[in-house]
N, C-alpha and C positions, 0 to 999 in steps of 0.2 A: 531581320539579321543585321541590317545596317546599324540599327539602334544598339544592338548588342555589341557590335564591333566598336562603335564610338564609345559606349560605356566602358568596354574593356580597355580601349586606348587611354581614356582619361585615368583609369585606375593604374595602368602601368606607368603613365607619366608621373602621377602622384607618388608612386612607389619609387620611381627613379630619383625624383627630387629628394625623397626621404633619405635614400642611401648616399646621394651626392653631397648633401649638406651636413653640417655638424649637428649631432644630437646629444642631449644630456644623457648621462649614464649613471647607473646606480647598481649596487649589489642587491640581489633578491634571492629568493628560494624558488625553484622551479622543478617540474617533473614533466617528462615527455609522455603524453597519453596516447600517442599513435597518430592522431590527426591534428591535435592541438597540444600546445605547451601551456600547462596551468601554472600561473605565476602568483606568488605571494610576496607582498612587500610588508614585512613586520613593522609595527609601530611600538613605541615604548609603553603604551597603555595596555598591552596585552591583546590588541587587535591586529588585523592585517588587511590590506587591500588585496582583493582576490579578483583575477580576471584571466582570460585565456587568449592565446595568440594562435589562430589557425594558420597552418603552414603548408607549403607545397611538398616538401620532401625533407626527410630526416633519417637519422640512424635507427629510429624505432624505439618503442618503450622497453624499459627493463621489466623483469617479472615482478619485482617488489615495488610496492608503493612507498617511495622515499624521495622527498624533495632534496635537491642538491644546490649548492651555491651556483649562481648564474649571474650574468651581466645583462641588464635591461637597457636597451637603447630606445629613447623616446620618452614622452610624457604621457602616461596612460590616462585616458579619459574617453568617454563615449565618442566614437568616430575617429579617434586618433590612430595613426600608424605607429606600431612598435615592433621591435624584433628582439630576439633573445640569443645570447651566446651561452650554450650549455655544453659542458664537456668538450670545449674546443670547436663546436659546430655552430655556425650561424644559421638560424632558422629564418628563411625568407617568408614573410607573412603573405597569406593568401587574401586576407581581408583586414580592415581596421578593427580595433578593439570595439566589441559590441556593448559591453556593460562592465562596470567596476563595482564590486560589492565590498562592504566592510564586514568582516567576520571575526569571531573570537578565535584567538590563535594560541596553539599549544607550542611554546618555544622549545620544550624538551624534545618533542617528536618532529617539529618542523612541519606540522600539519594543522589545518583548521580544527578547532575543538570538536566540531560536529562530525568529523570524519574519523572512522576507526582505521587501524593500521592496515586492514585488508581492503580498504576502499568502501566499506559499508558504513552507513550512518552510525555514529556512536550512540550509546545509551544516554538519554536525557535523564539524569538523576532526579531532577525536580518532578518528573512525571512517574517515578517508580514508587508504587505503593509499598507500605511496610511489609505486607504479606508476601510480596514478590521478590524480596531481597535475597532469599535463599532458594535458588532454582533447583537445588538438589531434591527438594520436596515438590510434590505435585501441586500446581496452582490451576485454578479454573476460572474461566470467564463465562458468565451467564448473562443473557440479554434481558432476563425477566425484570420488569420494573412495575411500578404501580399502574402504568397505562397499558401494559402488555395484554392483560386479560380483557380489558375493554376493547382493544383493537381486534382481538380474536373474536369476541362476541359480535362486534360490528361486522366483521367479515362473514360470520355465520348468518346474520340477519340479511345482509346483502345477497348471499347465496340463496337463502330461503325465499326472499322476495322474487329473485330472478326465477327460481324454480316454480313458484306459484304463478308467475306472470306468463310463463311459456305456454301452458295448456290454454289459458284464456286467449292468447294471441292466435292460436291455431283454429279457433272457431267456437261458436256458441254450443251450449248443451253438453259440455264436457262433464262427465260424472265427478262428484265431489271426491270420490276415492282417488281418481287420477290426479286431481289438483293437489290434494293433500300429500299424496305419495311423492309427487314432483317437488312440492315445497319441502318435504322432509329430506329428500335426496339433495336438494339445493342447500338446505341448512347444513347437512352433514359435510358436503363438499366445501362449503364456505368455512366451516369450522376447521376442517383439515388444512385448507390453504392458509388460514390465519395462524393455526398452530405451527405450521412449518415455517412461516415467516417470522413470527414473534416469540415463540416459546422453544422450538426445537433446537436452533443453533446454539452451540457452545464450543468452547475450546479448552483443552487441558494440555499442560506442558510441564517439562522439567528439563534437566540437562541432557536427557536422552533424545529429546525432540518434541514435536507438537502433534497432537491429534485434534481433529476438528469434525464437528457434525454441522454441515451446512443444511439449508432447507431441503435439499434433495439427495445429498451424498455424504459419505464420510471419507476422510483422508488421514494418513499418518506419514509424517516426514521426519527424518533424522537430521539433526543439525550438521551441516557441512560448511566448508569455506565458501561454497557457492550459494548458500542460502541467503536470500534477500527478503527483507521485511519492509514494507512501505505502507503509507496511508495517504489517500488522496483528499482533496478538499471537501468531499462529500462524506468523509468518515468511513470509507471503505478500506478495510485492512486486507492486504494481500501478502501471502507468503509463498515463495517459490524456491526450488533448489536447482533451477536451470532446466530440469526435465519435466517436472510436474509441480502443481501448486494449487492454491485455492484463494478465493477472495470472499470476504464476509462483510456485510454492512453492519457497522457497530453504532447503535443508536445510544444517545445519551439517556441515562437513567438506569442502565444495567450495572453490573458489578465493576466495570471499567469503562472509562470513556475511550475514544480511539487512541489518543496520545498515551494514555496509561497502559493500554494493552500493547501497543507497539514497543514502549519502553521495557515492559516485562519480557516480551518475546526476545528482543534484542539482548537483554541482560542474560537470559538463559542461554542463548546461542553463544554469546561471547564467553561466558563461563565454561560452557562445554568445550569450546575450542581451546581455551587456555589450560584447562585441567585434563582434557582428553578423558573425561569421565566415561567409563564403560556402562552405558545405560541404553534403554530403548524407550521410544515414545510411550507415554501412558495410554491406557485404553480409554476410549471415549465412546460409549455406547449410546445409541439413539433412544430417546424416551418414546413411550407408546403414544401414537397419534390418536386424534379424535376418531378417525375412521376405524381404529382397532379397539376402541373402548367398548366393552360389551354393553355397558349401560346405555350408551348413546344408540347403538344399533337396536337394542331392545325397545327403546323409546320410540324410534321410528317405526318399528314393526307394530308396536301397540297402537299407534295412531292409525296406521293403515288398516289393521284388523278391526279396530273399533268402528271406524267409518263404514267398513264393509258390512258389519253386523247390523248397524243401524239401517242400512238400505235394504 
């Protein structure tokens, strides 16, 4: 506790010195986000320095995302103290500036180019495929690539080996019928799991919304202002409307890579909100799995019956 008090005392003394001494000032663009003021310092080359100032108390954010003219006190860099005067209010900083980034800047909107007017990431046109430019038509993502079937077969082989090994591990003298039946069941389960992971998932979308078949479920979402579309560093694309959503691993080699899929979905959402197109999410039905393919079931039954007749 004593260490915390000393640390807090040092911070308050530093903050007091900041306010007591003269500070450089400049005109910037800023927006109150509720706990932080996000600041943009536009540059002539179409970029802007971007950082945030965490504050103790303020009037609160406005409902619209719109930067407004503000006065910055201090020299923004990592670890420096700065404060903002926005709409006549001085925001007392809670902490020094953490990081300053340089971003592409849209001077007409007064926002970073990567940010849409509603606070969602904007569409990256460089990642938008030609077939996805008109979201009024139904587009589809498929994960199937040259290696997908190989992964499914490998999954089946692993399942078959596991199924064959299990009877052997339980004791000697296990009938061949049991071993082969177990191997066939393991093969079928492995193929089913592989099919669900590498062949079953797909996404269809238009201005009405998005429908997705994940390895285990199906979802349909209508585009709204609350819809968020993100991709993580592992290529996992997630879509949520605030109440429900889905996440799908997008592997390279399919019809879209993760960035292309995200750009297409964001473009469809943005177009739907701008045009208020009266549409519904397209249907996206699940394909038949290995476990429901009659030929595979018949093959497993034939192996079992054949061995039983030989004995």
